[in-house]
N, C-alpha and C positions, 0 to 999 in steps of 0.2 A: 767691636769685638766685646765691648762691654754688653750689647743687646745679645749677641750671641751667647755669653756666659750666661747673663742673667735668666737668659730662656731655657737653657740647659739645666741649670741649678733648678729652676720651677719645677721644668717637666720631670725631672728624674727624682724630685722630693730628696736633694742632696742632705746628708746628713750633718749635722751640727758639730760632732764630737767623734773623735775614734779614740779607743783605748788599747794600748799594745800590753799584755800580761804575760806570764811565763804559764799561765793557766786559772779558767775561771770554774769555781765549784758551782753546784746548781744551788747552795745556800748564797753565796755570794752575789750571784746572778740575781736572784729574787731580791733582795735587799738594794742592790741597785735600782732595780725596776721601781721599787717602792719609795725610792727618793721623791720629794714634792718637785724637783726642778726637771726631773727626766719626764718627759712626754710617752717616750717609746725607746726601746732597747732591743738589741739581736745580737746573740752571738756566733761567730763564725771561726773556723779554722784556716791556717794557713800553711803551704808548704813550699818548700824551695826544692825546685827540680831541675834537671838538666837533660838536654836534648843535642842531638848531634847532627849538622847540615852542613855539606861540602869541607868536610875533615875541620870543622870549626865548632867549640862548645858553646851552646846559647843556654841561658838562664830562662826559667819561667815560674813565677809565682803563681801557683795554683790555691786558690781560694773557694771555701764551700758557701754555695749561695744563700742567702737569708729567706726567712719565712715571711717577713714583713717587708711592706710596700717603702723600702727606705733605699735611697742610692739606688734606685732603678737602672740598669745598663741598656744602652743603646742599639737598636737592632735596626739597620736600616731595610732589611726584608724580614719576614717571618716573626714569629713570637717566641719569649723566653719562657723556655720549659724548665723550673728548679729541678724535677726528676729524669733530667735527660740522661741518656745512657753515653753521650760524649762529652765532650769539653767545649765551652765557649771561648774561642781564642782572642784575643786583642787585635783590632784590626791592622794596625800599623806593624806588628811581629809578621802577623801572616802575609802581608803585601811585601814587607821585605823581603822575607824567605819564600817567596812565590806558593803559598799554601793557600787553600782555597776549601770552601765549605765542601765536606765528604772526604778529605784526606785523612790520612792516619798520622799521628805523631806519637813516637817511642818517649814516654819519660822516664829519666830514670831518678829514682828516688832511694838512698840507702843502697842496700842490693837487690832491690826489684827494678823489674824494667815494665813499666805498663803502656800497653797500647791503648789509644783513645781516636774515636772518630773525631772530628772537629764538625760540632752541630751546627756552628754559625760564627760568624765574625762578631765581635761586639766593640764599644767604647763604654767605658765606665766614667760617671762624672767624678769619681773620687782619683781618675788618673788622668787629669788633663796635663798634666806635665810629668809623664813617666820617664825617669831616668833608668829604672830598674835596682839603681845602687845608689847610695850617699857619696860614692867614691867619684860619681861624674856630675859633670855641671849641665849638660846636655843630655837628649834623649838619646837612646844607642838602640836604635829601633830593631835593628839585624842580629842583636846580640840579647836582648833584654825583653822580654814580654809577659804577659799576665793571662790567665785563663779562671774560667770559673766551673767548679764541677758540684755533684750533688753529694750530701751526706752519705749516700750509698757507695760510691765509687770510693770514697775518702777511706772508709772502712774494709769494704772487701776485695778493693783492688790495691790500694796503697798499705792497705792495713795498720791504719792509724787509729787508735782507740783511745788517745788521750783527750784529756780535756780541751775545749775551745780555747784559743790564745787572744782573739780580736773581739772588741766591744764597739758596736756602732749605735750611736746614741742619737735622739732628738732630743733637745733640751734647752732650758734657760738658765741664767745665772753660770756660765761656765766655771769661773773661779772657783763658785762654792761647790760646785758639783766637782770638781778636781780634788777638792780637799776631802770631800766625802769619800770620794771612791780610793784615793790614798789610804784612807784610815780602814776602808772593808777589805782592801785587796792586801793593803801589809806588804811582806816582801815578794809578792806576786806581780805587783806593780812594775811597769818597764814606764811608762810614757804616756800622756794625754795630748791629743794634737787637735786642732780646731782648723777650721777653713782659713784662718790667718795664719797659722803657725805650720800646717801641713805643707811641707815644700810641693806635694804634687799637685795641690788645688791652690796655695798662697801665691805660687810663681805666676799661675795664669792670672791670678786679680790684680797682683802687684804690677804686672806687666801692663794691665789697663791704666793703673796710676801713674806708672811710668812713661807711657806714650802720652798719656793726658797733660804730666807735668810737663815733657819733652815739647808737646805742641805749645802750650803756653808760652815757654821760654823764647822757642824757635818763632812762634807767630809774633811776639811782642817787637822783636828785631828785625823780622822779616815787613811786618807790617809798617814800621817806621821807614825803612828803607823803600817800601812800595810807594807811600807817600812821598817821599822826596821824589821819587822817578815820577810819578804820575803830575805832581806840580813842574818839575822842570820840562816835561813833556807837553801839557798843556800850555803853560806860560810861551814855551817855544812857538806852540801853533798859535796862540793869540798874537806873539809879537809879529807873526809874519802876514797877520792881518793888520799892521798899523796903518798902511797909507788907506784903506778900505774904511777903518775906522774914523779918519780924520775926514774922508769924503761923506761920509754919513752925519759927521757932526755939523760939516758946512751945510748941507742939506735941511738943519734942523732939529735932528734927533739930540734928545736930552743924554745925559750921562747917565741917568737911571735906567732909562729905556735901552740904552746900548749894553750897560752891565748885565741886564736881565736877557737881552738877547743872547750875548756871547756866553753866559753861563749855561746856556744850551749845549753848548759845546762839551762842557763838562759833564752835563747831564747824559748827553750821548756816550761821551768816552765810558764814561763811568758805569751806563748802563750794559755796553755792548762788553766792555771787560769784564762785569760781572757775570753775564750771561755764559762767556766764553768759560771764565772760572768755573761755573759750575757745571760746564760741559766737560772741564779737565779733570775736576775733583774727583770724580768716581774712579777715572784710571789712576789717579795718584793715591787715593785710598784702597785701591785693589793692590796697588804697587808695596803698599806699606803691609796690608793683610798679607799678602802670599808669601812677605819675608817672614811672617809667624806662624803660617803653616805648617811649616817644617820643624817646628818645635812643639805645639801646641795639638792637643787632640780634642777637637770640638766637632759635634755631627753636623753642626750648620755653622757657615760664614757668611754674615750678612752684613752690608755696608749701610750703616743707619747716621743720620744727622741732627744734631739739636737746634735748636731755636738760636744759638749763639751765631752759626753760619749766616743766619738772616741778619743778625745785627751786625755783624761783620760788613755784609753786602751794603747794608745802607749807610754804615761809615764810610766806607770806600765810596759809593756815590756822592756823599753829602762834602768830600773831601774834594773830589773832581770838582764839583759844582763852585764850593769856596775856592779853590784855586784859580777856577778860570773868572770870578767874579774879579777877584784881588788882580789878575794880571790885565783883564779889562779896562778896569779902574785905572791902574799905574798907566798905560797908554793915554789915558784921557786926560793925564798931567799935564801934557804938552798943549803948546798952541795948535792951531788947525795948521798954520804955516809950516811949523818945525815937524809936525808928523807928515806933511805932504811932501818935505824932501827926503823922506825913505830913512833919514836917520834922527836920532836924537842927538844934540850936543851935549857932551858931558864937560864939567869942569874939572880940571886936575887940580888936588892940594897936595900940598907938602906934608910927608909922614915924618914922624918920629924920628926914623933913623937917618934921615938927610942933615939932621943936627952934628951928627958924627961925619964931617967931612972926610976925614983921613980914610975911614971906613968906608964911606959911600964912594968915592972917587975911584977906589980899588975895585968896586964891582964892574962887571962888562956892563956896557950900555943896554942889552937886552933885560939883565937882572933888573937893572934900576927901574926900567920901563915897567917891568911884568911887577915889581914889587908896590910900586907908585899906582900902576891900574888895577892890581888886586885888590890892594887896601883901602883903594877908594872905592870899591865896590865889595865893602867885606860879607854880604849875605851870601854872594855867588860863591866866596872862598869857602864861607863856612859850610855851604852844602857840599861841596866838592871833599871838603875835609871828611863830612860827616858820612859820605858816600866810601871813602876808602876805609874807616874806622868799622864801617858795618860790615863791608864786604869782606876784609880781612878777618873780623871777628868769627863770621859764618866759616870762612874757610879753617881758622884755626881749631875751630870747633870739631868740624869734621876730621881733621887730621889728629885731633889730641884725643877725641873720644876713642877712637882705635887703638891709639898709643895707650890709653890708659886701661884698655881692657887687655890689651896684649903683655902690657907690665903686669897686668893682675894674674895672668898665665903663666907668665915665666917667672913671677915670685913663689907662686904657689906649688908651681911644678918644676924646682930647680933650684931655688934659693933656700925658702923657708922648710921645704922637706926637699932630701937628698938620695933618698932610696930609690932602687931599681926597679922592686917589685914588692907588692903588699900582700902576703898572705891573710885572709877573713878566716877565722877560726869558727868551729863548730860551737853553739852555745852548749850542748851536753858535753863537751869536752872535761875531764877530769884534770885538776891542777898538776897532775903528775905527767899527764900527754902533753899540756902544754908547755911545760917544762921541758920536755923530751924534745919538742920542736924548736923550741926557742935555741938550745943548745946545739943542735944538729944544722942549724941554719945560721947560728952566730947574729942573729937579728935581734933588732930592737922591739921588745913588746910594746903595745898601747892597750890601754881598757878604754874604749868609747861608751859611755852611759848618758843617760838625761836624768837631768836634775832641774829640781824646783828653786828659783832663787827669790830670797825676800830681803829686803822689801824691792818692789816695783820689777818683778822679773817677768810679769803678763804671762808668760807659758814655760813649758817646760825647753831647756836649752841644751845644748850637746856639753859634756864633759868629758874631756880627755886626759886621761892620767898615763905620763911619760914615762917608761922604763928605761933602764941604763942602756945607752946607746950612742949613735953619732950621726943619726938622721932627722932630728929635727932641730931647727935653727932659728926658731921664732925669735921675734925680737922687740921690746918695750918700744914707745916713741922715743925713748932716751939711749936707745941703742943695746940694750943689756939684754943677755939671754936668760932663758928660765931658770932659776935656782930653787933650793929649798925654803921652804921656810912660811909659804904663803901660796893664794893662787891669784892666777892671771887673768885678766878680761879683756877680750878683742875690743877694738874702739868702737866699733858699732853698737855691741851689747852695753860697753859703758856708756856711752850718748843716750841709749834709749831708756836705760835702767838709772841713769844719774850717779854712776858709780866712779868714785875717784881712787887714785893711789891713798892706801893708807885708810879708806873706808872698812867696815866689817859686815860681813854679808852671810846670812845663813844658808846653807846648801844642804837639801835634801836629795840625796841621789836616789836612781831608782834601784830595785832590788833589796831595798831594806828600810826597815821603818826607821833608821837612826837619823839625824840630822845634825850637821856641825857650824859653829860659826868659824869662817875663815878671814883671815886679813887679806887684803888685796894689796900685793906687792908691785904690780905693775899694771899699767894698760898696754897691750899688744897693738902694734900696727901691721894689721894682717887682712888680707882682703879674704882670706878663708873662710868656712863656715864658723859664725859669731857665735861663741861659747864661752868656756872656762878652760883652762890649761894647768895643771900643777903637776909635781915630780910625784913619784912613786912614794919616796920617802915622805914626804908632806902627807899624801893619802893615808899611807899607814899610820905616822903617827897621831893622825886623827882616830884612829881607830876603826879605819875601814880595812877590808881585804881586798888585796889585788889580784884581780881575775884578768889576764889579758882577752880581749876580742880579735886583735889583729898583731901580726908581725911585719916589721919592714926589714926588707931583706937589700944588701948591697949588690953591687955588680959582680956577685961570684957564682961560680957554677953548684947547682943544686942537685943532688941525685932525683933520678927520676922515681924511684919509690915515695921518696918525701913528696913530691910533686903530685904524685895520685894517692897519696894518704888520705883515707876518710876524714880524719880530724880536721881536714882544711876542706871549709866550703867553697871557697871560690879564689883565685889569683887574679890580681890586676897589676898590669905595669904602669909605669909614671909615664910611660911615652903614649900608651892606650889614653892615659888621663888628659895628657898635653893636647894630643891629635883629637879629642872630645871637645875641649874647651876651645881650641882654635878653630874647630867648626863652628862653634856658637858665635864667635866674632866674626866669622867670615860671613856669616848668615846674616849679619847687621851693616856689613860693608857698603849694601847696595843704599841703605840710609844715609850713611855717611857722605856717599858720593853725592847725592841728591841734592845735600845740604851744601856741600862745597859748590856744585853747579849752579844753584839759586844763587850763592853769594858773587860768584863771578860773574852770572848775567846780571844781576843788579847793581854792581858795579860799572859794569860796561854802559849799561842803560844811563845811570844817571850820570856819571862822566861825560858820556857823549853828547845827553841834553845840555850839560852845563858848558861844554865846550862849543857848541851849536849857538846857545845863547850870547856866549862872550863874542862868537865869531860875528854875529849879527850885530851886537853892539859895538864891534871895532873895526867893522868892514870899511867906513870912512879912513881910518887911521892907517889899516893895512893896505888900502888904496893910494892914501898919501905916500907911504913908503915906497911903493912902486913907482910911484911917478917921480921920487925923489933918486931914485936909482937903487933901492935895496934890491937884493936879488931874493927869490923865492924862499931857498933855504934859510936866509938871514931872518926872514918876517917869521917862516916855522919856527924857530929858534925862540922866538919871544914866546909863542904859545907854550913851548916846551917848557921854559922856565917857571910859568905859572904852573903848569903841570907837575913839575919836579916840586914846587914849593908845596903845593897843595899834597901831594901823595908822603912826601918825607913827615909833614907834620901829620897827617893822618896816620901811618905807620906808628910816628912817635907816640900818639895817643892810643892807638889800636891795638899795639903789642899789650900793656897792662890791661886794658880793658877787655881785650879777648881771652886773657890768662884768668881774669876773673870769672867771666862770663861760662869758659870751661868750667871751671870749678863748680858752678853752680849747675850748669847741664848735667856734669857726670854723676854730680849727688842724685838726681831723679832715677839714675839707673841702681842705684844703693837700695837694698832690701833688709830685712830683719835677718836674713841667711846670708848675705854677701855684702860687702863695701868694697867700692871703687875710688879709688885715689888719683885726683887730676893728674895726667903727665902729658907733657906735650915734648917729644924730644928736639934736638937743635936742628938735627936733618929736617923734621917737620915744619919747624918755625920758618926755616929758611926757604923751603919749597912754598909754604904760604905766603910769605913775604914777595917771593919771585912773582908767583901767580897774580897776587895783587898789582904788584908793579908793571907785570906785562898787561893786566886788563885795564891798568889805568892809561899807560903810554900808547896802548891800541887806538885811544881815544883821538889823540895826536896825528894818526896817519888817517882816521876816518874824516877828521876836520880837514886834514892838509888837502885832500880832494876837493873841498870847496874852494879853495884857495887858487885853484886852477883856474875854476871858472869864475873868478870874481870878475864882476862889471865894474871897471876903474871909473867910467863917466859916471854910471848911476850911483856909485857910492859915494863920489865926491860930490853929489848933486846939492846944490844948494850953500855951498862955501863961497864966502865972500873975500 
């Protein structure tokens, strides 16, 4: 994905910065072009239009083409003509609504209906993650689209003769340029976005970092478990060669020669496993990429690998070789006679627990034997515990990540905000018109602006001024609601800008040349868009005018004439927002399931191998028990006792460790726009524990099959 984005950015000559304004005069534009840090600049206009398909309203933003070679749109077939008599429509919207080249689209703008032929379908590098509205977290391909038209169509057919509103730049020293442009544009300035701050671009770039960080965290624990699985597998294989090793030693082969010989077992297993891994990795990479294709708009998706994969492969082979050498060397610590008996005699030692005779005598004989035998071989028990811990951690992470994202959706659209519908107001509305709509709808007005924060604000942030109403319930880390007297900062912004409660920050909002210092009254614990919040009274007390851009409406009947009022540009329901956010979480479910599947698989492999090793080492004991009259069920209970001990101890350590890993893992999904909090429901925790427990105890059944095939004569061979 990184390679695909880098290639797209380079081929399209993606702009560095974008400036939104209420209008750019020729004089201001020429001054901006002459700035020393500005390499190139172009003006464009943008219109918000509507169209109707299948009795539904679709929203399409139409932009004028620029005459400079910046941010070139991608066409799969044909060439881009800036003077085209038609519209270039984005590929995703066209596909979702079954539109193709040559079809006609009716655009509703103010009181006009403009019919345009689709000249071609395009993808814009400036719209890699196009949601169509800041009200939605993921793309709404069927309902929101964009297009490019010529200046001629803008004037002659849409009747727009106003100034250009957008500025596209190729520049250096963005913070310096932003300050200079603010001074030039004054009250006409709205916001400046960069590749790192524009959600339609930054989300794609951030997703690469998220997947990379996710891969590092996941790979760390996965490789550790894989190492354990490889070691136990190879050791079990070498142990089965015990008699052959003894025979070769009797024939005069040295320990060194045999060690190097059996290291080839590790080399062959590691090499074959690496080849198989390389063969499977494109499928897994495609699996991950396909989960992202539904969200991002890129012309080409290609799988590429770095040299890190080569180093991981070399590490895997080296570990396999080392495991084989250690296992082979360990087998040669016995005398030839002991090895040829087919079993090594192990000495039993008293354990510390035996000093408490009252407690020791109350334990069943199976538990006493399992404890003494297990603690007599702590390495095997430790590996079993690590296997349970690792498996539980991965399964908890799979469930917890999904719970965290679902909690974010539930909090944003049902707890922090409790409106039923949201009316977006036209920017050209008068104060009287907005006041009329607020009264008729009995809604809560909000003014959403952009603001520069100093110090350490990095880039413009959303600033929300909250009017009187009952639909906003954001709370601070201490559980307090937003009150008058200061500004409130979301936790993600507070962390990146190092802002604390009681700090004083300077806020320079858009559409004014004024800036004011505010005291930070609290840090908001919110997953919502990271920015600033304050009350209308606080805003007006600092000398700013309150002009609402949205009205939050409760669950009440609104008259149809109001719903169709041209002063309302768009209506969004909280149910649509919730479903849109849930769709994004659902899109990632396949990755969460993959993590859980690997966790279960590795747990079963590790514990089965350990069980097999344990069975091989204890086969003489099991045979002796059978000769002494023990039933198979009684012998199976001995292996079950150790398994219970290993599983319970592993779960006890794995739950807090899994919670810590989940918090680190979820953090990788947080961005400058959104922040996620680690959440693991009790239900998910219980399910994770049950899955790990079942995976662990399934090894008892697998080992139990070998008990039926136990050769008691061969197993007791050599007993005096």
